[in-house]
C-alpha positions in Angstrom: 7.7 178.1 83.8 6.1 177.7 80.1 3.5 180.6 79.8 0.7 178.1 79.4 1.3 176.1 82.9 -0.6 176.8 85.8 1.6 174.9 88.0 4.4 172.7 87.9 6.2 170.0 90.4 9.3 168.2 89.4 11.9 166.3 91.4 15.3 166.9 91.5 17.0 163.4 91.3 18.8 161.8 88.6 17.2 158.4 88.0 15.0 157.8 85.1 12.1 155.9 85.5 12.3 156.0 89.4 9.9 158.1 91.2 11.4 158.3 94.4 13.0 162.0 95.2 15.6 163.4 97.1 14.1 166.8 96.7 10.8 167.7 95.4 9.8 171.1 94.1 6.1 173.0 93.6 5.6 175.9 91.6 1.8 177.3 90.8 1.3 180.6 89.1 -1.9 181.6 89.4 -1.4 185.1 88.8 -2.2 185.5 92.5 -5.2 183.4 92.0 -4.6 179.9 93.0 -7.7 177.8 93.0 -8.6 174.8 95.4 -8.4 172.5 92.8 -4.8 173.5 91.5 -3.1 173.4 94.4 -5.1 169.9 95.8 -2.9 168.7 92.1 0.6 170.6 92.2 0.2 169.3 96.2 -0.8 165.9 94.9 2.1 165.5 92.5 4.4 166.6 95.6 3.3 163.4 97.6 3.9 160.7 94.8 0.2 161.3 92.9 0.3 161.2 89.1 -1.9 161.6 86.1 -4.2 159.1 84.9 -2.3 157.3 82.3 0.8 156.3 85.4 -1.8 155.9 88.0 -2.4 152.6 89.5 -4.9 151.2 88.4 -4.5 153.4 85.0 -7.3 155.4 84.0 -7.9 158.2 81.3 -6.4 161.1 82.0 -9.8 163.4 82.5 -11.4 160.2 84.7 -13.4 161.5 87.3 -11.7 159.1 89.8 -8.9 161.0 89.8 -10.6 164.0 91.5 -7.8 166.9 91.3 -5.3 164.8 89.8 -6.9 164.9 86.5 -5.2 166.6 83.7 -7.6 169.5 83.5 -8.8 170.4 87.1 -11.9 172.3 87.9 -11.8 174.8 90.7 -13.2 173.1 93.4 -11.6 169.6 93.0 -10.0 167.5 95.7 -8.8 164.1 96.6 -10.3 161.1 94.7 -11.3 157.8 97.1 -8.0 156.0 95.3 -5.4 158.6 95.9 -6.9 159.3 99.8 -6.0 155.3 99.7 -2.6 155.6 98.4 -1.2 158.5 100.3 -2.5 156.6 103.3 -0.7 153.6 102.2 2.4 155.2 102.1 2.4 157.7 104.5 
């Protein structure tokens, strides 16, 4: 991971523009310190949640409605109502 990254989630899939994955990887680098907000954020990516400009509906990257999926996540951030609805709809 890049030195400045706290976490990364990526899909092992060769379909450009297609958000369906056959394998999902989550890597959280917290230097032994994994905050609830960071864990929520990266796990959110693993179940298909995205940042604000790619969210539905699209919202600014720091919009509070994104909950832990904001670009800059706080220590205790949790899922927002929109993310819960999207997860429950898909799964």
